[in-house]
C-alpha positions as a Python dict, from the first residue, in 0.01 Angstrom:
ca = {
    (1, 'X'): (0, 0, 0),
    (2, 'X'): (328, 26, -225),
    (3, 'X'): (496, 227, 26),
    (4, 'X'): (409, -25, 282),
    (5, 'X'): (550, -303, 73),
    (6, 'X'): (898, -139, -5),
    (7, 'X'): (932, -27, 369),
    (8, 'X'): (892, -417, 455),
    (9, 'X'): (1148, -526, 213),
    (10, 'X'): (1386, -304, 312),
    (11, 'X'): (1326, -367, 690),
    (12, 'X'): (1346, -739, 603),
    (13, 'X'): (1651, -698, 386),
    (14, 'X'): (1867, -493, 668),
    (15, 'X'): (1783, -759, 899),
    (16, 'X'): (1898, -1067, 710),
    (17, 'X'): (2200, -837, 615),
    (18, 'X'): (2304, -800, 977),
    (19, 'X'): (2196, -1167, 1070),
    (20, 'X'): (2445, -1297, 803),
    (21, 'X'): (2719, -1062, 895),
    (22, 'X'): (2715, -1190, 1248),
    (23, 'X'): (2647, -1542, 1171),
    (24, 'X'): (2952, -1512, 953),
    (25, 'X'): (3182, -1379, 1215),
    (26, 'X'): (3066, -1633, 1485),
    (27, 'X'): (3144, -1912, 1225),
    (28, 'X'): (3487, -1770, 1149),
    (29, 'X'): (3580, -1722, 1511),
    (30, 'X'): (3465, -2090, 1590),
    (31, 'X'): (3685, -2194, 1323),
    (32, 'X'): (3978, -2060, 1509),
    (33, 'X'): (3985, -2404, 1703),
    (34, 'X'): (4168, -2730, 1619),
    (35, 'X'): (3975, -3023, 1451),
    (36, 'X'): (3823, -3242, 1733),
    (37, 'X'): (3879, -3625, 1759),
    (38, 'X'): (3506, -3749, 1684),
    (39, 'X'): (3401, -4076, 1795),
    (40, 'X'): (3077, -4250, 1794),
    (41, 'X'): (2816, -4336, 1486),
    (42, 'X'): (2628, -4069, 1329),
    (43, 'X'): (2298, -4218, 1424),
    (44, 'X'): (2356, -4200, 1814),
    (45, 'X'): (2463, -3848, 1727),
    (46, 'X'): (2116, -3759, 1541),
    (47, 'X'): (1948, -3954, 1841),
    (48, 'X'): (2109, -3741, 2097),
    (49, 'X'): (2027, -3425, 1898),
    (50, 'X'): (1655, -3514, 1879),
    (51, 'X'): (1616, -3624, 2223),
    (52, 'X'): (1825, -3333, 2405),
    (53, 'X'): (1816, -3055, 2180),
    (54, 'X'): (1453, -3077, 2032),
    (55, 'X'): (1313, -3317, 2297),
    (56, 'X'): (1460, -3107, 2583),
    (57, 'X'): (1521, -3441, 2770),
    (58, 'X'): (1771, -3302, 3025),
    (59, 'X'): (1544, -2994, 3105),
    (60, 'X'): (1285, -3240, 3301),
    (61, 'X'): (1541, -3293, 3596),
    (62, 'X'): (1372, -2977, 3712),
    (63, 'X'): (1003, -3020, 3649),
    (64, 'X'): (836, -2723, 3655),
    (65, 'X'): (1095, -2483, 3490),
    (66, 'X'): (1105, -2765, 3244),
    (67, 'X'): (758, -2752, 3175),
    (68, 'X'): (754, -2372, 3129),
    (69, 'X'): (1047, -2359, 2921),
    (70, 'X'): (898, -2643, 2687),
    (71, 'X'): (590, -2393, 2637),
    (72, 'X'): (844, -2110, 2531),
    (73, 'X'): (1023, -2366, 2312),
    (74, 'X'): (732, -2500, 2132),
    (75, 'X'): (577, -2144, 2103),
    (76, 'X'): (900, -2030, 1956),
    (77, 'X'): (922, -2304, 1706),
    (78, 'X'): (517, -2282, 1605),
    (79, 'X'): (429, -1912, 1664),
    (80, 'X'): (705, -1840, 1406),
    (81, 'X'): (519, -2037, 1154),
    (82, 'X'): (290, -1733, 1142),
    (83, 'X'): (582, -1527, 1060),
    (84, 'X'): (581, -1675, 733),
    (85, 'X'): (216, -1520, 665),
    (86, 'X'): (342, -1194, 813),
    (87, 'X'): (649, -1210, 547),
    (88, 'X'): (418, -1295, 269),
    (89, 'X'): (181, -1035, 352),
    (90, 'X'): (445, -783, 397),
    (91, 'X'): (604, -859, 39),
    (92, 'X'): (294, -891, -145),
    (93, 'X'): (86, -641, 31),
    (94, 'X'): (-200, -877, 121),
    (95, 'X'): (-385, -959, 442),
    (96, 'X'): (-396, -1302, 597),
    (97, 'X'): (-295, -1456, 249),
    (98, 'X'): (-310, -1822, 398),
    (99, 'X'): (-670, -1791, 523),
    (100, 'X'): (-853, -1862, 188),
    (101, 'X'): (-603, -2173, 136),
    (102, 'X'): (-634, -2313, 481),
    (103, 'X'): (-1017, -2243, 493),
    (104, 'X'): (-1185, -2381, 818),
    (105, 'X'): (-842, -2503, 937),
    (106, 'X'): (-705, -2148, 956),
    (107, 'X'): (-887, -2039, 1276),
    (108, 'X'): (-835, -2360, 1427),
    (109, 'X'): (-429, -2283, 1369),
    (110, 'X'): (-481, -1942, 1489),
    (111, 'X'): (-629, -2044, 1798),
    (112, 'X'): (-335, -2270, 1863),
    (113, 'X'): (-91, -1987, 1804),
    (114, 'X'): (-279, -1784, 2073),
    (115, 'X'): (-307, -2060, 2317),
    (116, 'X'): (92, -2087, 2284),
    (117, 'X'): (135, -1709, 2280),
    (118, 'X'): (-46, -1693, 2622),
    (119, 'X'): (125, -1984, 2745),
    (120, 'X'): (466, -1803, 2644),
    (121, 'X'): (359, -1479, 2805),
    (122, 'X'): (287, -1669, 3131),
    (123, 'X'): (610, -1856, 3140),
    (124, 'X'): (811, -1559, 3075),
    (125, 'X'): (617, -1356, 3339),
    (126, 'X'): (717, -1654, 3564),
    (127, 'X'): (1061, -1657, 3491),
    (128, 'X'): (1105, -1263, 3553),
    (129, 'X'): (962, -1326, 3893),
    (130, 'X'): (1188, -1630, 3946),
    (131, 'X'): (1513, -1413, 3841),
    (132, 'X'): (1429, -1095, 4008),
    (133, 'X'): (1185, -1134, 4290),
    (134, 'X'): (1251, -1468, 4426),
    (135, 'X'): (1629, -1449, 4318),
    (136, 'X'): (1723, -1812, 4259),
    (137, 'X'): (2091, -1817, 4392),
    (138, 'X'): (2225, -1961, 4040),
    (139, 'X'): (2118, -1626, 3873),
    (140, 'X'): (2287, -1436, 4107),
    (141, 'X'): (2665, -1565, 4158),
    (142, 'X'): (2955, -1377, 4100),
    (143, 'X'): (3000, -1420, 3730),
    (144, 'X'): (2621, -1307, 3664),
    (145, 'X'): (2720, -937, 3646),
    (146, 'X'): (2482, -645, 3540),
    (147, 'X'): (2502, -759, 3148),
    (148, 'X'): (2423, -1120, 3179),
    (149, 'X'): (2127, -1056, 3404),
    (150, 'X'): (1978, -770, 3180),
    (151, 'X'): (2040, -951, 2899),
    (152, 'X'): (1835, -1240, 3015),
    (153, 'X'): (1552, -978, 3134),
    (154, 'X'): (1549, -824, 2812),
    (155, 'X'): (1469, -1152, 2604),
    (156, 'X'): (1193, -1230, 2864),
    (157, 'X'): (1030, -876, 2828),
    (158, 'X'): (1048, -872, 2466),
    (159, 'X'): (891, -1210, 2427),
    (160, 'X'): (620, -1083, 2669),
    (161, 'X'): (564, -746, 2449),
    (162, 'X'): (556, -950, 2114),
    (163, 'X'): (301, -1195, 2255),
    (164, 'X'): (81, -903, 2352),
    (165, 'X'): (128, -741, 1994),
    (166, 'X'): (-6, -1046, 1852),
    (167, 'X'): (-304, -1058, 2101),
    (168, 'X'): (-402, -700, 2034),
    (169, 'X'): (-347, -740, 1644),
    (170, 'X'): (-604, -1022, 1633),
    (171, 'X'): (-840, -852, 1869),
    (172, 'X'): (-844, -527, 1639),
    (173, 'X'): (-858, -746, 1329),
    (174, 'X'): (-1192, -920, 1462),
    (175, 'X'): (-1345, -609, 1528),
    (176, 'X'): (-1238, -481, 1172),
    (177, 'X'): (-1385, -794, 1029),
    (178, 'X'): (-1729, -695, 1090),
    (179, 'X'): (-1666, -333, 970),
    (180, 'X'): (-1465, -377, 631),
    (181, 'X'): (-1463, -642, 367),
    (182, 'X'): (-1100, -591, 310),
    (183, 'X'): (-1049, -801, 650),
    (184, 'X'): (-1076, -1200, 603),
    (185, 'X'): (-1305, -1360, 836),
    (186, 'X'): (-1141, -1568, 1087),
    (187, 'X'): (-1404, -1648, 1336),
    (188, 'X'): (-1376, -1603, 1701),
    (189, 'X'): (-1048, -1642, 1848),
    (190, 'X'): (-1062, -1755, 2189),
    (191, 'X'): (-785, -1553, 2392),
    (192, 'X'): (-801, -1246, 2187),
    (193, 'X'): (-1154, -1212, 2206),
    (194, 'X'): (-1130, -1120, 2567),
    (195, 'X'): (-983, -794, 2444),
    (196, 'X'): (-1254, -715, 2171),
    (197, 'X'): (-1460, -530, 2425),
    (198, 'X'): (-1176, -295, 2482),
    (199, 'X'): (-1161, -191, 2124),
    (200, 'X'): (-1541, -230, 2014),
    (201, 'X'): (-1602, 123, 2053),
    (202, 'X'): (-1325, 263, 1865),
    (203, 'X'): (-1344, 415, 1539),
    (204, 'X'): (-1252, 218, 1243),
    (205, 'X'): (-952, 436, 1168),
    (206, 'X'): (-818, 410, 1519),
    (207, 'X'): (-871, 5, 1471),
    (208, 'X'): (-685, 29, 1150),
    (209, 'X'): (-406, 211, 1327),
    (210, 'X'): (-374, -26, 1601),
    (211, 'X'): (-403, -348, 1397),
    (212, 'X'): (-135, -186, 1143),
    (213, 'X'): (89, -70, 1459),
    (214, 'X'): (94, -413, 1636),
    (215, 'X'): (146, -592, 1300),
    (216, 'X'): (462, -363, 1221),
    (217, 'X'): (566, -367, 1573),
    (218, 'X'): (540, -759, 1599),
    (219, 'X'): (726, -816, 1258),
    (220, 'X'): (981, -555, 1337),
    (221, 'X'): (1036, -693, 1678),
    (222, 'X'): (1081, -1061, 1556),
    (223, 'X'): (1351, -944, 1319),
    (224, 'X'): (1507, -718, 1593),
    (225, 'X'): (1499, -1017, 1810),
    (226, 'X'): (1639, -1260, 1556),
    (227, 'X'): (1945, -1015, 1503),
    (228, 'X'): (1985, -949, 1886),
    (229, 'X'): (2012, -1318, 1978),
    (230, 'X'): (2311, -1370, 1765),
    (231, 'X'): (2482, -1124, 2017),
    (232, 'X'): (2321, -1294, 2315),
    (233, 'X'): (2338, -1598, 2549),
    (234, 'X'): (2007, -1692, 2349),
    (235, 'X'): (2200, -1808, 2044),
    (236, 'X'): (2165, -2152, 2217),
    (237, 'X'): (1817, -2167, 2055),
    (238, 'X'): (2013, -2250, 1759),
    (239, 'X'): (2333, -2393, 1847),
    (240, 'X'): (2186, -2647, 2088),
    (241, 'X'): (2137, -2870, 1785),
    (242, 'X'): (2491, -2874, 1652),
    (243, 'X'): (2629, -2885, 1993),
    (244, 'X'): (2435, -3203, 2089),
    (245, 'X'): (2517, -3374, 1764),
    (246, 'X'): (2881, -3321, 1822),
    (247, 'X'): (2891, -3393, 2189),
    (248, 'X'): (3157, -3617, 2329),
    (249, 'X'): (2995, -3970, 2317),
    (250, 'X'): (3261, -4136, 2557),
    (251, 'X'): (3176, -4250, 2881),
    (252, 'X'): (3188, -3972, 3156),
    (253, 'X'): (3492, -3989, 3312),
    (254, 'X'): (3707, -4115, 3023),
    (255, 'X'): (3950, -3839, 2943),
    (256, 'X'): (4075, -3814, 2581),
    (257, 'X'): (4458, -3879, 2558),
    (258, 'X'): (4678, -3633, 2374),
    (259, 'X'): (4750, -3788, 2014),
    (260, 'X'): (5105, -3644, 2001),
    (261, 'X'): (5190, -3787, 2376),
    (262, 'X'): (5019, -4152, 2266),
    (263, 'X'): (5243, -4158, 1953),
    (264, 'X'): (5540, -4057, 2154),
    (265, 'X'): (5490, -4347, 2414),
    (266, 'X'): (5410, -4604, 2129),
    (267, 'X'): (5726, -4507, 1960),
    (268, 'X'): (5939, -4557, 2284),
    (269, 'X'): (5786, -4903, 2332),
    (270, 'X'): (5838, -4981, 1981),
    (271, 'X'): (5488, -4995, 1892),
    (272, 'X'): (5464, -4707, 1649),
    (273, 'X'): (5573, -4787, 1297),
    (274, 'X'): (5520, -4434, 1164),
    (275, 'X'): (5883, -4238, 1114),
    (276, 'X'): (5708, -3897, 1098),
    (277, 'X'): (5904, -3645, 1331),
    (278, 'X'): (5690, -3343, 1317),
    (279, 'X'): (5690, -3062, 1592),
    (280, 'X'): (5421, -3207, 1835),
    (281, 'X'): (5312, -2833, 1868),
    (282, 'X'): (5174, -2681, 2203),
    (283, 'X'): (5083, -2933, 2476),
    (284, 'X'): (4718, -2825, 2594),
    (285, 'X'): (4563, -2499, 2565),
    (286, 'X'): (4667, -2150, 2645),
    (287, 'X'): (4439, -1952, 2415),
    (288, 'X'): (4101, -2025, 2220),
    (289, 'X'): (4278, -2133, 1901),
    (290, 'X'): (4445, -2432, 2114),
    (291, 'X'): (4101, -2593, 2178),
    (292, 'X'): (3876, -2799, 1941),
    (293, 'X'): (3627, -2582, 1738),
    (294, 'X'): (3345, -2792, 1904),
    (295, 'X'): (3477, -2644, 2249),
    (296, 'X'): (3446, -2290, 2097),
    (297, 'X'): (3087, -2376, 1941),
    (298, 'X'): (2971, -2498, 2307),
    (299, 'X'): (3102, -2156, 2459),
    (300, 'X'): (2856, -1990, 2208),
    (301, 'X'): (2542, -2235, 2290),
    (302, 'X'): (2595, -2191, 2647),
    (303, 'X'): (2272, -2020, 2789),
    (304, 'X'): (2432, -1930, 3134),
    (305, 'X'): (2152, -2133, 3316),
    (306, 'X'): (2409, -2193, 3599),
    (307, 'X'): (2283, -2555, 3668),
    (308, 'X'): (2659, -2687, 3596),
    (309, 'X'): (2790, -2435, 3869),
    (310, 'X'): (2501, -2539, 4099),
    (311, 'X'): (2601, -2897, 4095),
    (312, 'X'): (2988, -2824, 4093),
    (313, 'X'): (3126, -2957, 4422),
    (314, 'X'): (3430, -2733, 4421),
    (315, 'X'): (3199, -2448, 4398),
    (316, 'X'): (2971, -2553, 4656),
    (317, 'X'): (3270, -2559, 4902),
    (318, 'X'): (3362, -2184, 4828),
    (319, 'X'): (3635, -2232, 4573),
    (320, 'X'): (3656, -2000, 4286),
    (321, 'X'): (3570, -2250, 4012),
    (322, 'X'): (3250, -2190, 3822),
    (323, 'X'): (3199, -2405, 3504),
    (324, 'X'): (2960, -2159, 3376),
    (325, 'X'): (3230, -1897, 3433),
    (326, 'X'): (3465, -2103, 3234),
    (327, 'X'): (3227, -2123, 2925),
    (328, 'X'): (3139, -1731, 2954),
    (329, 'X'): (3505, -1647, 2946),
    (330, 'X'): (3572, -1851, 2662),
    (331, 'X'): (3304, -1675, 2467),
    (332, 'X'): (3401, -1348, 2593),
    (333, 'X'): (3744, -1413, 2454),
    (334, 'X'): (3630, -1551, 2137),
    (335, 'X'): (3434, -1216, 2100),
    (336, 'X'): (3732, -982, 2158),
    (337, 'X'): (3940, -1189, 1893),
    (338, 'X'): (3641, -1191, 1659),
    (339, 'X'): (3578, -833, 1665),
    (340, 'X'): (3957, -765, 1651),
    (341, 'X'): (3994, -976, 1339),
    (342, 'X'): (3701, -821, 1166),
    (343, 'X'): (3857, -473, 1223),
    (344, 'X'): (4197, -579, 1095),
    (345, 'X'): (4338, -573, 1438),
    (346, 'X'): (4604, -834, 1623),
    (347, 'X'): (4339, -1062, 1697),
    (348, 'X'): (4512, -1355, 1905),
    (349, 'X'): (4807, -1160, 1911),
    (350, 'X'): (4690, -869, 2167),
    (351, 'X'): (4892, -974, 2448),
    (352, 'X'): (4609, -1157, 2618),
    (353, 'X'): (4511, -1522, 2622),
    (354, 'X'): (4244, -1745, 2785),
    (355, 'X'): (4458, -1852, 3039),
    (356, 'X'): (4535, -1602, 3315),
    (357, 'X'): (4364, -1285, 3141),
    (358, 'X'): (4033, -1469, 3159),
    (359, 'X'): (4032, -1782, 3356),
    (360, 'X'): (4300, -1840, 3654),
    (361, 'X'): (4489, -2130, 3776),
    (362, 'X'): (4343, -2104, 4084),
    (363, 'X'): (3996, -2195, 3905),
    (364, 'X'): (4121, -2461, 3703),
    (365, 'X'): (4299, -2637, 3982),
    (366, 'X'): (3985, -2645, 4224),
    (367, 'X'): (3808, -2899, 3961),
    (368, 'X'): (3810, -3234, 4056),
    (369, 'X'): (3708, -3375, 3738),
    (370, 'X'): (3385, -3548, 3858),
    (371, 'X'): (3189, -3462, 3538),
    (372, 'X'): (2910, -3319, 3760),
    (373, 'X'): (2889, -3016, 3518),
    (374, 'X'): (2857, -3216, 3216),
    (375, 'X'): (2598, -3434, 3361),
    (376, 'X'): (2388, -3122, 3469),
    (377, 'X'): (2414, -2921, 3140),
    (378, 'X'): (2082, -2944, 2947),
    (379, 'X'): (2245, -2935, 2606),
    (380, 'X'): (2547, -3169, 2679),
    (381, 'X'): (2816, -2861, 2701),
    (382, 'X'): (3159, -2993, 2860),
    (383, 'X'): (3324, -2744, 3050),
    (384, 'X'): (3568, -3006, 3181),
    (385, 'X'): (3723, -3055, 2849),
    (386, 'X'): (3832, -2688, 2843),
    (387, 'X'): (3960, -2740, 3203),
    (388, 'X'): (4183, -3017, 3131),
    (389, 'X'): (4327, -2852, 2823),
    (390, 'X'): (4415, -2567, 3033),
    (391, 'X'): (4571, -2783, 3320),
    (392, 'X'): (4778, -2957, 3069),
    (393, 'X'): (4934, -2651, 2914),
    (394, 'X'): (5021, -2552, 3264),
    (395, 'X'): (5157, -2868, 3335),
    (396, 'X'): (5347, -2980, 3039),
    (397, 'X'): (5462, -2626, 2905),
    (398, 'X'): (5505, -2405, 3222),
    (399, 'X'): (5542, -2685, 3470),
    (400, 'X'): (5323, -2455, 3682),
    (401, 'X'): (5137, -2723, 3874),
    (402, 'X'): (5100, -2720, 4240),
    (403, 'X'): (5401, -2840, 4428),
    (404, 'X'): (5184, -3165, 4556),
    (405, 'X'): (5051, -3243, 4209),
    (406, 'X'): (5409, -3239, 4072),
    (407, 'X'): (5517, -3492, 4372),
    (408, 'X'): (5226, -3708, 4266),
    (409, 'X'): (5327, -3681, 3893),
    (410, 'X'): (5665, -3795, 3985),
    (411, 'X'): (5564, -4101, 4199),
    (412, 'X'): (5354, -4209, 3893),
    (413, 'X'): (5637, -4197, 3658),
    (414, 'X'): (5872, -4377, 3885),
    (415, 'X'): (5629, -4600, 4103),
    (416, 'X'): (5337, -4621, 3870),
    (417, 'X'): (5111, -4503, 4145),
    (418, 'X'): (5017, -4161, 4323),
    (419, 'X'): (5205, -4279, 4635),
    (420, 'X'): (5590, -4324, 4697),
    (421, 'X'): (5633, -4687, 4711),
    (422, 'X'): (5759, -4982, 4504),
    (423, 'X'): (5521, -5090, 4257),
    (424, 'X'): (5608, -5452, 4413),
    (425, 'X'): (5472, -5343, 4745),
    (426, 'X'): (5118, -5227, 4579),
    (427, 'X'): (4945, -5531, 4707),
    (428, 'X'): (5094, -5557, 5062),
    (429, 'X'): (4780, -5416, 5208),
    (430, 'X'): (4627, -5759, 5166),
    (431, 'X'): (4848, -5966, 5361),
    (432, 'X'): (4679, -5902, 5679),
}
């Protein structure tokens, strides 16, 4: 038994170490971004977090996927409470340590766990079919290359296998309870009892081997899953909460002004009393460090569901823009920079930038700023903020906007309207 305890502690410490290292790198990478301008009260932000991240409010625009996703989500939260018992048993060398403390409530709790395990298993099977057999178009668009599709499938298959391990372990345990006093009586568990006839005729040593294998497989799977999630799009499981808390609370369509430009205009109009003459820095964003850290966190929070792209009118008309790709490209750039910095490399000075090397001007120019992607996102990610910052850089630093846009900019500067006529003639349309 002591060997199992030592082995478990080593596995646990190793997993925690790798999770800590990965989270530290992600945190440092996100901190490359600028400080955002946050508005709105904390109470409203907490409300958003509870309703959208915890309550899955925006998921329910598509009812059937939402219900199934809700089962997976609740299963993840509740079934992982059982992991606490796994950890306690692994460290202390006990078996079902909470059973004596919870008494008659323990079988009730285990039946709830099993119901959720079956619900998660069935939901994952449905999602696998939906992705790979029904082939929902948004899961097969251009940016969904081999790795993003494999990533989603790996997570779903892992969930199915882990839930099967729980049910197998409980079934073997129920048989052993009738043969060995070491196994705490849990009573009949509804779902795993259907597997009992398959194990009833097995020898006691075989059952012990099955039960222990399933136990170890499940806990190692959970710890491995926790490490893998930090490299996967499923990091949204955790980052959805801070992302919804720090999300932009301004009305959709209200674009944030650039503070340095606002100060300059106020100074020209005599409204700015400050005498500071600091350099304005870069206008807009060329690379990830020019974006706010909330934009970078949102890139890691993106689950690549594609709801934003499926709602994008530019994408629907065949243009190159995909809001999902904007977020995926931002995360890819962050990953490259983060790994480079970790290895003592050039980091941001590697000769590449988010604009041009990852996201093209054709993509950002196709955006109509309609906010459809923002409205569609289940966790309040805002691809439009990144697009606007990239366009600001192109317009203000490179003067690289399309010729038609430059004509519009000039008209707005001289005539205060996108059209080339005097401001005094603006209301002439009403005369007739």
